[in-house]
C-alpha positions in Angstrom: 0.0 0.0 0.0 1.4 3.4 -1.0 0.8 6.7 0.8 1.2 10.2 -0.8 1.9 13.3 1.2 -0.7 16.0 0.7 0.9 19.2 -0.8 -0.5 22.5 0.6 -1.6 25.2 -1.8 0.9 28.1 -1.6 -1.8 30.8 -2.2 -4.1 29.5 0.6 -1.1 29.4 3.0 -0.3 33.1 2.2 -4.0 34.1 2.9 -3.9 32.2 6.2 -0.7 33.8 7.2 -1.9 37.3 6.3 -5.1 36.8 8.3 -3.1 35.5 11.3 -0.8 38.5 11.0 -3.9 40.8 11.3 -4.8 39.1 14.5 -1.3 38.8 16.0 -1.2 40.6 19.3 1.2 43.3 20.1 1.8 45.5 23.1 2.4 49.2 22.9 4.3 50.3 26.1 5.0 53.9 27.0 8.1 54.2 29.3 9.7 57.0 31.3 12.9 57.7 29.4 15.0 58.3 32.5 13.6 55.6 34.9 12.2 53.2 32.3 9.1 53.1 34.5 6.1 51.8 32.6 3.4 54.6 32.2 0.9 53.1 29.8 0.5 49.9 27.8 -1.9 48.9 25.1 -2.6 45.5 23.7 -3.1 45.9 20.0 -3.4 44.1 16.7 -3.1 45.2 13.2 -6.9 44.7 12.8 -7.6 46.9 15.8 -5.5 49.7 14.4 -7.2 49.5 11.0 -10.7 49.6 12.6 -9.9 52.5 15.0 -8.2 54.5 12.2 -11.1 54.0 9.8 -13.6 55.1 12.5 -11.6 58.2 13.3 -11.4 59.1 9.5 -15.2 58.7 9.2 -15.8 60.9 12.3 -13.4 63.6 10.9 -15.1 63.6 7.5 -18.6 64.0 9.2 -17.4 66.9 11.4 -15.8 68.6 8.4 -19.0 68.3 6.4 -21.1 69.6 9.2 -18.9 72.6 9.7 -19.0 73.4 6.0 -22.7 72.9 5.6 -24.2 74.4 8.8 -21.8 77.0 10.2 -20.6 80.4 9.0 -17.2 78.8 8.3 -18.4 77.8 4.8 -18.2 81.5 3.8 -14.4 81.3 4.1 -14.1 78.5 1.5 -12.8 79.9 -1.8 -15.5 79.9 -4.5 -18.4 79.5 -2.1 -21.4 81.9 -2.9 -23.5 83.1 0.0 -27.2 82.5 -0.7 -28.2 85.7 1.2 -25.9 87.7 -1.1 -27.4 86.1 -4.2 -31.0 86.9 -3.0 -30.0 90.5 -2.3 -28.5 90.8 -5.8 -31.6 89.4 -7.3 -33.9 91.8 -5.4 -31.6 94.7 -6.4 -31.8 93.7 -10.0 -35.6 93.6 -9.9 -35.7 97.1 -8.3 -33.3 98.4 -11.0 -35.5 97.0 -13.7 -38.6 98.6 -12.1 -36.8 102.0 -11.8 -35.7 101.8 -15.4 -39.3 101.1 -16.5 -40.6 103.9 -14.4 -38.0 106.4 -15.8 -38.8 105.3 -19.3 -42.5 105.9 -18.8 -41.9 109.3 -17.2 -39.7 110.3 -20.0 -42.3 109.3 -22.6 -45.0 111.2 -20.6 -42.9 114.4 -20.4 -42.0 114.2 -24.1 -45.6 113.8 -25.0 -46.6 116.8 -22.8 -43.9 119.0 -24.3 -45.0 118.1 -27.9 -48.6 118.7 -27.2 -47.9 122.1 -25.7 -45.7 122.9 -28.6 -48.4 121.8 -31.1 -46.3 118.9 -32.4 -47.3 115.2 -33.0 -47.0 113.0 -30.0 -45.5 109.5 -29.8 -48.0 106.7 -30.1 -46.1 103.9 -28.3 -48.4 101.9 -26.1 -47.2 100.2 -22.9 -50.4 98.4 -22.2 -53.3 97.1 -24.3 -57.0 97.4 -23.7 -58.5 94.6 -21.6 -59.2 91.3 -23.3 -62.5 89.6 -23.4 -62.0 88.2 -19.9 -61.2 91.6 -18.6 -64.2 93.2 -20.2 -66.5 90.5 -18.8 -65.2 91.5 -15.4 -66.6 95.0 -15.8 -69.7 94.0 -17.8 -71.9 94.8 -14.9 -70.9 98.5 -14.8 -74.0 100.7 -15.2 -73.3 103.4 -17.9 -76.9 104.5 -18.1 -77.2 108.2 -18.5 -78.7 110.0 -15.5 -81.2 112.8 -15.8 -78.5 115.4 -15.1 -76.3 113.8 -17.7 -79.0 114.0 -20.4 -79.7 117.6 -19.6 -76.0 118.5 -19.9 -75.6 116.6 -23.2 -78.7 118.4 -24.6 -77.2 121.7 -23.6 -73.9 120.8 -25.4 -75.7 119.6 -28.6 -77.7 122.9 -28.6 -74.4 124.8 -28.9 -73.0 122.5 -31.6 -70.1 121.5 -29.5 -70.3 117.9 -30.8 -69.7 118.8 -34.4 -66.8 116.6 -35.6 -66.5 118.0 -39.1 -63.1 119.3 -40.0 -63.4 122.9 -41.2 -64.3 126.3 -39.9 -66.6 125.1 -37.1 -63.9 122.8 -35.8 -61.3 125.5 -35.9 -63.6 127.9 -34.1 -64.3 125.2 -31.5 -60.6 124.7 -30.9 -60.2 128.4 -30.3 -63.0 128.7 -27.8 -62.0 130.8 -24.8 -61.6 128.9 -21.5 -64.6 130.7 -20.0 -66.9 129.1 -22.5 -65.7 125.5 -21.8 -68.2 123.6 -19.7 -66.4 120.6 -18.1 -68.1 117.3 -17.3 -67.6 115.9 -13.8 -65.3 112.9 -14.3 -66.4 111.0 -11.2 -68.9 111.6 -8.4 -67.6 110.8 -5.0 -66.0 112.2 -1.8 -63.0 114.5 -2.2 -60.3 113.0 0.1 -57.4 115.2 -0.8 -57.6 118.7 -2.4 -55.4 120.6 -4.7 -52.2 121.6 -2.8 -49.2 122.5 -5.1 -47.1 123.4 -2.1 -47.0 119.7 -1.2 -46.5 118.7 -4.9 -50.2 117.6 -5.1 -51.2 119.1 -8.4 -54.7 117.7 -8.5 -57.5 116.4 -6.2 -58.4 112.9 -5.1 -62.0 111.7 -5.4 -62.7 108.5 -3.4 -65.3 106.2 -4.9 -66.2 102.5 -5.0 -64.2 100.2 -7.1 -65.3 99.6 -10.7 -67.0 103.0 -11.0 -66.8 104.5 -14.5 -64.6 107.5 -15.0 -65.8 110.0 -17.6 -63.9 112.4 -19.9 -64.1 116.0 -18.6 -64.4 117.4 -22.1 -64.0 116.6 -25.8 -60.4 115.9 -26.7 -57.7 113.5 -27.9 -56.1 110.9 -25.7 -52.4 111.8 -25.6 -51.3 109.3 -23.0 -52.7 105.9 -22.0 -50.1 103.8 -20.2 -49.0 102.2 -17.0 -46.6 103.9 -14.6 -45.0 102.4 -11.5 -46.0 105.3 -9.2 -49.5 106.1 -10.3 -50.6 102.9 -12.0 -52.8 103.2 -15.1 -52.9 106.8 -16.3 -54.8 108.4 -19.1 -54.4 112.1 -20.2 -56.5 114.0 -22.7 -55.7 117.1 -24.7 -58.7 119.5 -24.9 -59.4 122.7 -26.8 -57.9 125.9 -25.3 -54.6 124.2 -24.5 -56.2 122.3 -21.6 -55.0 118.9 -20.5 -56.9 116.6 -18.0 -55.1 113.7 -16.3 -56.7 110.7 -14.6 -54.5 108.4 -12.4 -54.7 105.2 -10.3 -57.2 103.5 -12.7 -57.7 99.8 -12.8 -58.5 99.6 -16.5 -57.9 102.0 -19.4 -60.7 101.9 -22.0 -59.3 104.3 -24.6 -56.0 104.0 -26.5 -53.5 106.7 -27.2 -54.6 108.8 -30.2 -58.4 108.1 -29.8 -60.9 111.0 -29.8 -63.3 111.1 -26.9 -66.3 113.2 -26.1 -67.3 114.9 -22.8 -68.9 112.4 -20.5 -67.6 109.3 -22.4 -66.3 106.5 -20.2 -62.5 106.3 -20.5 -61.4 104.3 -17.5 -62.4 102.4 -14.4 -61.7 103.5 -10.8 -58.9 101.5 -9.3 -56.1 101.3 -6.7 -53.1 100.9 -9.0 -49.6 102.4 -8.5 -47.2 102.7 -5.5 -48.7 106.0 -4.4 -52.3 104.8 -4.2 -54.0 104.6 -0.8 -57.3 103.0 -1.9 -59.8 103.0 -4.7 -59.9 106.6 -5.9 -59.3 108.9 -8.9 -56.5 111.4 -8.8 -57.6 114.1 -11.3 -55.4 116.9 -12.6 -56.3 119.9 -14.8 -53.5 121.7 -16.7 -54.1 125.0 -18.5 -51.3 126.5 -20.7 -48.8 124.2 -19.1 -49.7 125.1 -15.5 -51.6 123.0 -12.9 -54.9 124.6 -11.7 -57.4 123.7 -9.1 -60.0 121.5 -10.8 -62.7 122.7 -8.3 -62.4 126.2 -9.8 -63.8 124.8 -13.1 -65.7 121.6 -12.3 -68.3 120.9 -9.7 -67.6 117.6 -7.8 
């Protein structure tokens, strides 16, 4: 009978030796250099060292991540952008855009006023359109029925041929009517909440009224301005005969475009609360004669 000696696999022997090396025990001793007195001693293995080192590395990574994500120290990291600064920059950009739009609208308004007073053609750029079908449906319930006083006033106007739209001598005479013969229509019935006070830069009067009330044209004329402004919301201005301009501010809707001809008592806008300077639903009404603001109450009965 023959016997053979089993030959061990070299690779398996290396793995066994490597595993045993990880579990081999060592003692770390701390001695006093002068007296060789033992101060501390630790019983360790390679496996213990790897485990402890790995745990310390994980804890260090966690603490570093926490400091970067949840403490102000993150602001000192090169290339990091503070979210608060980004939000501030975004708000400043929006304000700058609003200011630019307000300045553009004011410049257009001033240019139109100067051209009208000089007898030149005004610009017809429109910043807003008339309300769409949905917007008109919202105001469909507004009562535009003529009152008894309105009918009497219109009859008086027609008796004097003030509604003659033919271009010719009658139209020329009408444009040259003296101011004393102009009979203005009350644009809005309501309570006067703030009167004409040029010393406080208030060049008109405020008429408080319920929302969605119709605003009427004070006299025949041509719409020279019908746009949105940041400070006074939707504004419409009308050039009348005798170098007279009427201005209607803080409207919710504008019903006539720039360049349109309107008659006295015709609905041109709806009472609103638009613009930064508005304090509630009301009409800010201004009357300018020969380029100067006048007290509307001197010419119109409110």
